[in-house]
N, C-alpha and C positions, 0 to 999 in steps of 0.2 A: 504494500500500500504506500502511496506517495504522500508527501506533505499535503495538507488540505489547501485548496486554492485560495480561500478567503483570507486567512490569517497565518497560515503555515503552522497551526497548532499541531503538535505531534505527541502530546503528553500521553494520550491513550495508546498510541502506537508504541511508544517507548516502554510503557508499563505492561501492556498485554498483547501487543500486536502479533507476536509469534504464538501465543497461547489462546487468545480469544479475539480473533480479528474483527468480528462483528461488534463487540463491545468497544474496541479501539476505534472503529469507524464511527460509531454513534457518539462516542465521547468527543472525538476530534472534529468531525464534520457536522454533526447535528448540534450537540450541546454547545461547543465553544465557537464554531464557525457560524452557526445559524442563530441559536437562542441568545448567546451572549452578545451578538452583533446587532440585535434588533434595536432600532432607534428609540423605542418608546420609553426605555429606562437607560440611564447612564450606566457604564460599567461600575462606577463607584456605588451607585444604588443597588445594582445587582449583587455586588460583593457584600454589602451590608445585609441584604436580605438572605444571601446564602450563608453567611456567618451565623445569622440569627436562626435559620432553619437547622443548620448543623448542630448548633448549641442545643436547641430545643429537642432535637432527636438524639442527642448524646453521641453524635458521630465524630468522635475525637480524631480518628485517623485522618479524616478529610480536612479538619480544621488546620492541621499542620501545613497544608498547601494553601488553603483559602485565606488564612490570616495574612501571610505575606503577599498573596495575590491581591487582597483588598488594599493593602498599603500601596502596592504598585498601581492600583486603580484609583488612588486618591484619598483613601481613608487615612485618618491619623491614628496613631496609637491610642490617644485619648478617646477618640470616638469608639474604637473597638472595645476598650476597657469599659466605657460607659454603657455600651450596648450589652455587653456580657453581664455587667452589674445589674442592669435593668432586667435582663432575661432571667437572671438567677431567681428572682422573686416569682416568676411565672412558670419556669421550667423545673425548678428544684435545685437545692444547694449542690448536690453531687455533680449535676451537669454543669452548673455555673462554675464550680471550683475546677472542674476538669478543663473547661474552655479557658478559664483565666490562667491556669497553669501553662497551657499551650501558648497563650498570648504573651505571657511573661517570658517563656523560652524563646519565642520569636524576637521579642524586644532585646533580650540579652544577646542573641546571635547577631543582631544588626548593630549592636554597640561594639562588637569585637572588630 
């Protein structure tokens, strides 16, 4: 499978292309090249929504990608911390603390 034509996103291909080519295709060409590129929401807003959804669902593995991706899309560390703090009251302390731990790790990694 080649790089996707719209943005060249290849994260799915790199992660699963040899094992699950359909999932790699849908990740790269549908999710990131089509859904993330829709003009109705900015990438910054999409990132904030995604971080909120992942926090609410307890999907910690994906937060490790989406928090730095959100920063690259214009979110500040302070906005991410505030969003997770707010979500903790609605999604539960364990999910909030897990998400905040990941946010703290991302912040520490970017300071190095």
